[in-house]
C-alpha positions in Angstrom: 12.8 175.7 84.3 14.2 179.2 83.8 12.7 181.1 80.9 14.7 182.5 78.0 13.3 185.9 79.0 14.8 185.5 82.4 18.2 184.6 80.9 18.1 187.7 78.7 17.2 189.8 81.7 20.1 188.4 83.7 22.5 189.1 80.9 21.2 192.6 80.6 21.6 193.3 84.4 25.0 191.4 84.9 26.5 191.3 81.4 26.6 188.2 79.2 30.1 187.2 80.4 28.7 186.8 84.0 25.7 184.5 83.1 26.1 180.8 82.2 23.2 178.7 81.1 24.5 176.1 78.5 24.8 172.6 80.0 28.5 172.3 79.2 29.1 175.5 81.2 27.1 174.3 84.1 28.7 170.9 84.6 31.6 172.1 86.8 29.2 174.2 89.0 27.1 171.2 90.0 29.5 169.8 92.6 32.0 170.9 95.3 34.8 168.8 96.9 32.4 166.3 98.4 32.8 162.9 96.6 29.8 161.6 94.6 27.6 164.6 94.8 26.4 166.3 91.6 23.3 168.3 90.8 23.1 170.6 87.8 21.9 174.2 88.2 19.7 175.8 85.6 21.8 179.0 85.5 25.0 180.3 87.1 25.6 184.0 87.7 28.7 185.9 88.7 27.7 189.2 90.3 30.5 191.8 90.8 28.6 194.0 93.3 25.9 193.8 96.0 23.6 195.6 93.6 24.1 192.8 91.1 23.4 190.2 93.8 20.1 191.9 94.4 19.3 192.0 90.7 20.0 188.3 90.3 17.9 187.5 93.4 15.0 189.5 92.1 14.9 187.5 88.9 15.3 184.2 90.8 12.3 185.1 93.0 10.2 186.0 90.0 11.1 182.7 88.3 10.7 180.6 91.5 14.3 179.5 91.5 16.2 178.2 94.4 19.4 180.1 95.0 22.6 178.4 96.0 25.5 180.7 97.0 29.0 179.5 96.1 32.6 180.5 96.4 35.5 178.3 95.1 33.6 175.0 95.7 36.2 173.6 98.2 33.5 172.6 100.7 33.5 169.0 102.0 29.9 168.6 103.0 28.0 169.4 99.8 27.1 172.9 101.1 27.4 174.6 97.7 25.8 171.9 95.6 22.5 173.1 94.0 20.3 170.1 95.1 17.2 171.8 93.8 18.7 173.1 90.6 17.8 176.7 90.2 20.4 179.4 90.3 24.0 179.2 91.5 25.1 182.6 92.7 28.9 182.5 92.5 30.7 185.3 94.3 34.3 184.7 93.2 34.3 187.8 91.0 33.5 190.0 94.0 37.2 189.8 95.0 38.3 193.2 96.1 40.0 194.0 99.4 38.2 197.1 100.3 40.4 198.3 103.1 43.1 197.4 105.5 42.6 199.7 108.5 45.9 199.8 110.5 44.5 202.1 113.2 41.6 199.8 114.1 43.3 196.5 113.2 40.6 195.4 110.8 40.3 194.4 107.1 37.2 194.7 104.9 36.9 192.5 101.9 34.3 191.2 99.4 33.1 187.6 99.8 35.1 186.3 96.8 38.5 187.3 98.1 40.7 184.2 98.4 41.8 183.5 102.1 45.5 183.4 101.4 45.3 186.7 99.4 43.9 188.5 102.4 46.5 186.9 104.7 49.3 188.1 102.4 47.8 191.6 102.0 47.6 192.2 105.7 51.0 190.6 106.3 52.5 193.1 104.0 51.4 195.7 106.5 52.8 193.9 109.4 49.5 192.4 110.5 48.1 188.9 111.0 44.9 187.1 110.0 45.0 183.8 111.8 42.3 181.5 110.3 44.0 179.1 107.8 41.8 176.4 106.4 43.6 173.7 104.5 42.2 175.1 101.3 43.4 178.6 102.0 45.1 178.9 98.6 41.7 178.5 96.9 38.9 179.0 99.4 37.1 182.4 99.7 36.2 184.5 102.7 32.5 184.1 102.0 32.9 180.4 102.0 34.9 180.5 105.2 32.1 182.6 106.8 29.4 180.3 105.5 31.0 177.2 107.0 32.7 178.9 110.0 36.0 177.4 108.7 38.8 176.4 111.0 42.4 175.4 110.2 45.7 174.4 111.5 46.0 177.4 113.8 42.6 176.8 115.4 43.9 175.5 118.6 45.4 178.8 119.7 43.7 181.3 117.5 40.2 180.0 117.0 38.0 179.7 113.9 36.5 182.2 111.4 33.7 183.3 113.8 36.3 184.6 116.3 37.5 187.2 113.7 34.4 188.4 112.0 33.5 191.9 113.2 30.9 192.9 110.6 29.0 191.5 107.7 27.0 193.0 104.8 24.6 190.9 102.8 21.3 190.4 101.1 18.2 188.8 102.7 15.4 186.9 101.0 13.2 190.0 100.8 16.0 191.7 98.8 16.9 194.1 101.6 20.5 194.8 102.3 21.6 194.3 105.9 24.8 195.4 107.7 25.5 193.9 111.1 28.5 194.6 113.4 31.2 197.1 112.9 34.8 198.1 113.9 34.0 198.7 117.6 35.8 196.1 119.7 32.8 196.0 122.1 29.3 195.8 120.6 26.5 194.1 122.5 23.6 195.9 120.9 20.6 193.7 120.1 20.6 190.1 118.9 23.8 188.4 117.8 22.8 188.6 114.2 26.3 188.5 112.9 27.1 185.4 114.8 23.9 183.8 113.5 25.0 184.4 109.9 28.4 182.9 110.4 28.2 179.2 109.9 24.6 179.4 108.4 25.9 177.9 105.1 24.0 180.4 102.9 20.6 179.3 104.2 19.7 182.6 105.8 21.2 185.2 103.4 23.9 186.0 100.9 27.0 187.5 102.6 28.7 190.0 100.2 31.3 191.8 102.4 33.1 190.9 105.5 35.1 192.9 108.1 37.6 190.9 110.1 39.7 191.5 113.1 43.5 191.5 112.7 46.2 191.0 115.3 50.0 191.6 115.5 51.9 188.7 114.1 53.9 186.4 116.5 57.5 187.5 116.7 59.0 184.0 116.9 58.0 180.4 116.1 59.4 177.0 116.9 58.4 173.8 115.0 58.7 170.4 116.5 58.1 167.0 114.8 57.6 163.9 116.9 57.2 160.3 115.8 55.5 157.5 117.7 55.5 153.8 117.7 51.7 153.7 118.3 48.9 156.1 117.9 47.6 155.9 121.5 50.9 157.4 122.7 50.6 160.3 120.3 47.1 160.9 121.6 48.4 160.8 125.2 51.1 163.3 124.2 48.5 165.8 123.0 46.5 165.5 126.3 49.7 165.9 128.4 50.8 169.0 126.5 47.5 170.7 127.1 47.4 169.6 130.7 50.8 171.2 131.1 49.1 174.5 130.2 50.9 174.9 126.9 48.8 176.0 124.0 50.7 175.6 120.7 49.5 177.5 117.7 49.4 174.2 115.8 49.3 170.6 116.9 48.6 168.3 113.9 48.5 164.5 113.8 48.9 161.9 111.0 48.6 158.1 111.3 50.8 155.6 109.5 48.5 155.3 106.4 48.5 159.1 106.0 52.3 159.3 106.6 53.0 156.9 103.8 50.6 158.6 101.4 52.1 162.0 102.1 55.6 160.6 101.7 54.7 159.1 98.4 53.4 162.5 97.3 56.0 165.0 98.6 59.0 162.8 99.3 60.5 164.7 102.3 61.8 161.7 104.2 59.0 160.9 106.6 59.7 157.5 108.3 57.2 155.0 106.8 57.5 152.6 109.8 56.2 155.0 112.4 52.6 154.7 113.6 51.9 158.4 114.0 53.5 161.8 113.9 52.7 165.1 115.7 53.6 168.4 114.1 53.7 171.0 116.8 54.3 174.8 116.5 54.6 177.3 119.3 54.7 181.0 118.6 54.7 184.3 120.3 57.4 186.4 122.1 60.9 184.8 121.6 61.5 184.1 125.3 58.2 182.3 126.1 58.5 180.4 122.7 61.8 179.0 123.7 60.5 178.0 127.1 57.3 176.4 125.7 59.3 174.5 123.0 61.5 173.0 125.7 58.5 172.1 127.8 56.9 170.4 124.8 60.1 168.4 124.3 60.0 167.3 127.9 56.4 166.1 127.6 57.2 164.2 124.4 60.2 162.5 126.1 58.1 161.6 129.2 55.3 159.8 127.1 57.9 157.9 125.1 58.0 159.5 121.6 60.2 157.4 119.4 61.9 160.4 117.8 61.8 164.2 118.4 63.1 166.8 115.9 63.2 170.5 116.0 63.1 172.4 112.7 66.4 174.1 112.2 65.0 177.1 110.3 61.9 178.8 108.9 62.2 177.0 105.6 62.2 173.6 107.1 59.3 174.5 109.3 57.3 175.8 106.3 58.0 172.6 104.3 56.7 170.4 107.2 53.5 172.5 107.5 53.1 172.3 103.7 53.4 168.5 103.8 50.6 168.4 106.4 48.4 170.5 104.2 48.8 167.9 101.4 47.3 165.1 103.6 43.9 164.9 101.9 45.4 165.3 98.4 47.9 162.5 99.1 45.2 160.2 100.4 43.0 161.0 97.4 45.6 159.6 95.0 45.3 156.1 96.6 41.7 155.2 95.6 38.9 156.4 93.3 36.9 157.7 96.2 37.9 159.3 99.5 35.2 159.6 102.2 36.4 162.2 104.6 34.7 162.9 108.0 35.0 165.6 110.6 34.7 163.9 114.0 35.6 166.1 116.9 36.0 165.0 120.5 37.2 166.5 123.8 41.0 166.3 123.7 41.1 163.9 126.6 39.3 161.3 124.4 41.8 161.6 121.5 43.7 158.4 122.1 40.4 156.5 122.6 39.0 157.9 119.4 42.0 156.6 117.4 41.6 153.2 119.0 37.9 153.2 118.0 38.7 154.2 114.5 41.2 151.3 114.3 38.7 148.9 115.7 35.9 149.9 113.3 38.2 149.9 110.3 39.0 146.2 111.1 35.4 145.4 111.8 34.2 146.8 108.5 37.3 145.7 106.5 38.2 149.2 105.3 41.4 151.1 104.6 41.3 154.3 106.7 43.8 157.1 106.9 43.4 159.5 109.8 44.8 163.0 110.1 43.6 166.2 111.7 44.0 169.0 114.3 44.9 167.0 117.3 45.2 170.0 119.6 41.5 170.7 119.3 40.3 167.1 119.0 39.3 167.5 115.4 40.0 164.3 113.4 39.5 163.5 109.8 39.2 159.7 109.5 39.2 159.1 105.7 38.0 155.9 104.1 39.8 155.0 100.9 37.3 153.3 98.8 35.5 153.0 95.4 31.9 154.4 95.1 31.3 151.9 92.3 31.6 149.1 94.9 28.1 149.1 96.6 29.1 146.7 99.4 32.2 148.7 100.2 30.2 151.9 100.3 27.7 150.4 102.6 30.5 149.2 105.0 31.9 152.8 104.9 28.6 154.4 105.9 28.2 151.8 108.7 31.7 152.6 109.9 30.9 156.3 110.2 27.5 155.7 111.7 29.0 153.6 114.5 31.9 156.0 114.9 29.6 159.0 115.5 27.6 157.0 118.0 30.8 156.8 120.1 31.9 160.4 119.3 28.5 161.8 120.5 28.6 159.5 123.6 31.9 161.1 124.6 30.5 164.6 124.2 31.9 165.3 120.8 30.4 166.9 117.7 29.7 165.8 114.2 31.6 168.7 112.7 34.4 170.7 114.1 35.0 173.0 111.1 33.5 171.9 107.8 29.8 172.4 108.3 26.7 170.2 107.8 25.6 170.8 104.2 23.7 167.9 102.7 26.1 165.2 103.9 25.6 165.4 107.7 22.0 166.5 108.2 21.1 163.2 109.9 24.2 163.2 112.1 23.3 166.8 113.2 19.8 165.6 114.2 21.3 162.9 116.4 23.5 165.5 118.1 21.1 168.3 118.8 17.8 166.3 118.9 14.4 167.0 117.4 13.9 170.1 119.6 17.1 171.6 118.4 16.2 170.9 114.7 12.8 172.5 115.2 14.3 175.7 116.6 16.7 175.9 113.6 13.8 175.4 111.2 11.9 178.3 112.8 14.9 180.5 112.4 15.3 179.5 108.8 11.6 180.3 108.1 11.8 183.7 109.7 14.7 184.7 107.4 13.6 182.8 104.4 9.8 182.0 104.5 9.8 180.8 100.9 12.8 178.5 101.4 14.7 179.8 98.4 18.2 180.1 100.0 20.3 176.9 99.7 17.5 174.4 100.2 18.3 170.9 101.3 21.1 171.9 103.6 21.6 171.4 107.3 18.1 169.9 107.7 15.2 168.8 105.6 11.6 170.0 106.3 9.6 167.1 107.6 12.6 164.7 107.7 12.5 162.8 111.0 15.0 160.1 110.1 18.1 159.6 112.2 20.0 157.2 110.0 22.1 158.6 107.2 20.8 157.5 103.8 22.4 157.3 100.4 20.5 159.1 97.7 21.1 158.5 94.0 24.2 160.4 93.0 25.0 161.2 96.7 27.6 159.7 99.0 27.8 160.7 102.7 31.1 162.4 103.4 32.6 165.2 105.4 
């Protein structure tokens, strides 16, 4: 339990308005966007500089407190939940864009900068930051780096790691480390920067990020296709990629998701269709026109029921916005939404949809599936009620069996949302005991006392391979 003296010392170092320790103030900092997960911290601090991060860390070490870094709390795997109590170190007030360097095509920003704010700031200078997680209006760059976030444009442009050029942060021994830089080519030493990206705050606290920018695409074309069955939609994705067309976006929604989204945004989506694909091609105007036509031909060849081309930028934007509401729309249907992050090779997409449908019938569950079809990243979402123990058991059995098949096909348990506390056991199944042992050794070398975000990615001494349900915890994405 944190001492009153430590609270007073934190208030002295960071200011009273940046330190919260009363229970009613802590309640909202005990969970993220993962359903059914809640653990109260003992204290929450809001540093406004790297020096204040160090000051807070110093007190945490002296008090023997675990430290859980946090951004806006939009994570879907429990990554920012303080499972050991202790201190939540929330970086949302470190929200300055330090520099947009137009000569080197980079931007440097503090960890608490909201993703969309950075996108808009560089767009105002005629530049483009491609990573676009679905939570981009709320999520922070530090959180994106911690989870190696993806997004709708991941098919063509990649994920957060592909744009991180440099990081600054604080290690467990309170030293400040800077890794990487603005040089386009830099192969000096270990890939320390790449190790920190996706480490979910278990190795250090990232406080500043330098990202690569690119010129924006000059033209875009958005195509919406509807299908009478999901298998045909999956086949269309494979055929488009096989035709050597790489759209910037290729999103999919099944019938359950279509209906939930239409209930929510009311833009005229046809409720009777089994699936839709939202496809965007971008780049130079001439190739864009050619690729859009090639996509149309593929869609016609596989037998799409309807094909529509957005008439203008406003219509295209409204369609993309509707896709971004998928999770919110599904969440309105039932008290609990269990969202997963199964990712398979694109050639297995149609089979994965068939497996999801089979397992939903087997376990008597209502499942809506949407995701980034172009990179094989699907989000099968069980609509359920965590108060119903039998239904929750069936939901966990559904995911356990689904991941058996996903891994058998060479897929992965997470394409973009991290492991956190929700998918530790799934990760162990994917990389094996040897892989987990290596990760634990890396963790101990950075954080020998285990104070950074404990209980995430793996558990020391945990050799189980079956996901379990702890009190107050439900497995989700």
